[in-house]
C-alpha positions, 0 to 999 in steps of 0.5 A, spaced: 311 829 361 306 824 364 306 828 370 305 835 366 299 832 363 296 828 368 298 833 374 300 827 378 307 827 382 311 820 380 312 819 387 305 819 388 302 816 382 307 810 381 304 803 385 296 806 384 291 803 378 292 807 372 285 808 371 285 812 378 292 816 375 289 817 368 282 815 367 281 816 359 287 812 358 284 806 357 290 802 358 287 796 362 282 794 355 288 791 352 290 786 357 283 783 355 283 784 347 291 784 346 290 788 340 294 794 339 290 802 338 293 807 335 292 814 333 287 815 338 284 822 341 283 823 348 284 828 353 288 828 360 287 833 365 286 839 360 290 837 354 288 833 348 293 828 346 294 822 341 295 816 344 298 809 341 297 803 346 301 796 344 300 791 348 306 786 351 305 779 349 309 773 353 308 766 350 302 768 347 299 771 353 298 779 354 302 781 360 303 789 360 301 795 356 306 800 353 302 807 352 305 813 349 302 820 348 303 826 344 301 833 345 295 834 339 298 841 338 305 839 337 302 834 331 298 839 329 304 845 329 308 840 325 302 838 320 301 846 318 309 846 317 309 840 312 303 843 309 306 850 308 312 847 305 308 843 300 304 848 298 309 853 297 312 848 292 304 847 289 304 840 291 297 840 294 290 840 291 286 845 294 279 843 291 274 839 292 268 837 289 264 841 294 267 846 291 265 846 284 258 850 284 252 849 280 246 845 278 245 845 271 244 838 268 251 839 263 256 841 270 252 835 274 254 830 269 261 832 268 261 831 276 258 825 276 264 822 271 269 825 274 267 822 280 268 815 277 274 817 274 277 819 281 276 812 283 280 808 278 288 810 277 287 811 269 290 817 266 284 823 265 284 828 259 279 834 261 278 838 255 275 845 256 274 852 254 279 857 257 277 859 265 272 853 265 274 850 271 279 845 268 284 845 274 279 845 279 276 838 277 283 836 277 284 838 284 278 835 286 279 828 282 285 827 286 283 829 292 277 824 291 281 818 289 286 813 292 292 818 292 289 823 295 294 822 301 300 823 296 303 830 292 299 833 287 303 837 282 300 841 277 305 844 271 302 849 266 305 847 260 304 853 256 307 857 261 315 855 260 319 855 254 321 847 252 328 847 255 325 849 261 319 845 261 323 839 260 329 841 266 322 842 270 319 836 269 325 831 268 330 834 273 337 834 272 343 831 274 349 836 277 353 839 272 348 838 267 349 845 264 352 851 267 349 855 273 346 847 275 344 846 282 350 842 286 346 835 287 342 836 281 334 837 282 329 832 282 323 834 276 316 834 277 315 827 275 319 825 281 316 830 286 309 826 284 312 820 286 305 816 289 301 822 287 298 826 281 301 830 276 296 835 272 299 837 266 295 843 264 295 846 256 298 839 254 297 841 247 302 847 247 308 841 249 313 840 243 313 833 239 320 832 243 317 833 249 311 829 248 316 823 246 319 823 253 313 823 257 309 818 253 315 814 255 314 815 262 307 813 262 309 807 258 315 805 262 313 808 269 320 811 269 324 817 268 332 820 266 334 826 269 337 831 264 345 830 264 345 823 268 345 816 265 340 813 271 333 810 270 328 812 276 322 809 277 316 813 278 309 811 280 305 817 278 297 818 276 297 823 269 291 828 269 291 832 262 288 838 260 287 842 254 283 847 250 284 845 243 282 840 239 288 834 240 284 829 235 285 834 230 292 836 232 293 828 230 291 829 223 295 836 222 301 832 226 302 837 230 301 832 237 303 825 237 298 820 236 301 815 240 301 819 246 294 822 244 291 815 245 295 814 251 293 820 255 286 819 252 284 813 256 278 817 260 275 824 257 272 829 261 269 835 257 267 841 262 262 845 259 263 852 258 259 857 262 254 860 257 251 852 256 249 852 264 244 857 264 242 860 271 249 857 274 251 864 272 247 867 277 248 862 282 256 863 281 255 871 280 252 871 287 257 866 290 263 871 288 260 878 290 259 875 297 266 872 298 268 879 295 264 883 299 267 879 306 274 880 303 273 888 303 269 888 309 263 891 305 256 890 306 253 885 302 250 887 294 244 884 291 243 883 283 237 887 281 233 882 276 235 887 270 242 886 272 241 878 273 238 879 266 244 881 263 248 876 266 245 871 262 245 875 256 252 874 256 256 869 252 262 869 257 267 868 252 272 867 258 267 863 262 268 863 270 274 866 270 271 872 266 265 872 271 269 872 277 273 878 274 266 881 273 263 880 280 270 883 283 270 889 279 263 890 281 264 889 288 270 895 288 265 899 284 258 899 286 257 903 292 249 901 293 246 895 296 243 893 289 247 892 283 243 895 276 244 893 269 248 899 268 253 897 272 254 890 269 254 893 262 260 897 265 264 892 268 263 888 262 265 893 258 259 894 253 255 899 251 251 903 256 244 902 253 241 895 254 240 894 246 247 895 244 250 891 251 246 885 248 250 881 243 246 881 237 243 873 235 237 875 231 232 870 232 237 865 235 238 871 240 230 872 241 229 864 242 235 864 247 232 870 250 225 867 251 229 860 254 232 865 259 226 868 261 224 863 266 230 863 270 230 870 271 223 870 273 225 864 279 231 869 280 226 875 281 221 871 286 227 868 290 230 874 291 224 878 293 222 872 298 228 873 301 229 880 301 222 880 305 224 875 311 230 879 312 225 885 313 220 881 317 215 882 311 216 890 311 214 891 304 216 898 304 223 896 307 223 891 301 222 894 295 227 900 298 232 894 298 230 892 291 231 899 289 224 898 286 217 902 287 212 898 292 207 898 286 212 894 283 213 890 289 206 889 289 205 887 282 210 881 282 208 879 289 201 878 286 204 875 279 207 870 284 201 869 288 197 868 281 202 863 279 201 859 285 194 858 285 195 855 277 200 851 279 205 853 273 211 857 272 
């Protein structure tokens, strides 16, 4: 292998200084330091390798060095194989805080708190409406914390019936029930050992299972179904729900002791309707993502389309917005998305008046607050398209789907704003 890596034949290399045969090996440095160096990246010939250098110490004196090389491509292949297996079992976190998009104060505060929570090992309870991004926060907390190299196991407590969820969480011994796998099966708590388990929609869990989960949190141990052995586990628990657990405790549909055990650190995810212009930021991100997937030219939101998106209440939150953008990317055959396109994708009436949820005076006030955000979007969109066209206003107007007069008027308005210093 050394011959293959270095290009030297053994008969020619033996007896020569190592700095001549493998100049980058740096073996001689350990003769002075006497300290091992592990996992160093270096190039030998045309091959990149990982080197481990360990000194040979006799009577307290460094008398030699043993160096081993491993081709980095084989390590990468092994890592990919391990990651594929883990990903296939759903035991790898995929999202970081960098994947959580938004500039609204509410979201930034949630991210700030989540970053703080990531640095400790306490249990976290995430509360938010369906589709608001609870699981993404759980992934990010895991990857930013001390257990980031451990497994991340996610389970939706509302997706499985009680008996199946119990066997998934705690595993079972061989012969525990008819059809049980030979040798038994480890549960998700076991698989999450030294890592994180994410219990999504924990409010849907039955009281009997709540009691078993409480024991895991308090004692750090589980017992498989049909077994009598105690198995110690060391896991961090992140739970999430869209329900009001405090109210469920009062109604005695959720265990009070478990509620206080999981509600150590509390994280509230803001709904999309409270995130202002984040709607537009996310909409554009999703649009470009789907256009790349479909290998279609990029599309733009017209100011009127942006206004429609801001007026909508988004009961399904980010998930609904993403679905809407996917529909638009498939249906829209123009470079500009109109307000009518948005209303059609949302299943609203085709007229603007009917498409706006009736909110009376409160709705009018909300529209006034959003007007400034729309103006900012318009200015940014116009300047971006002008830059793309090299300042050609006629081409920019065509791409934006407006007349040159409208473009000139909006540019004039922008210049007046710049002169007064107001927006």
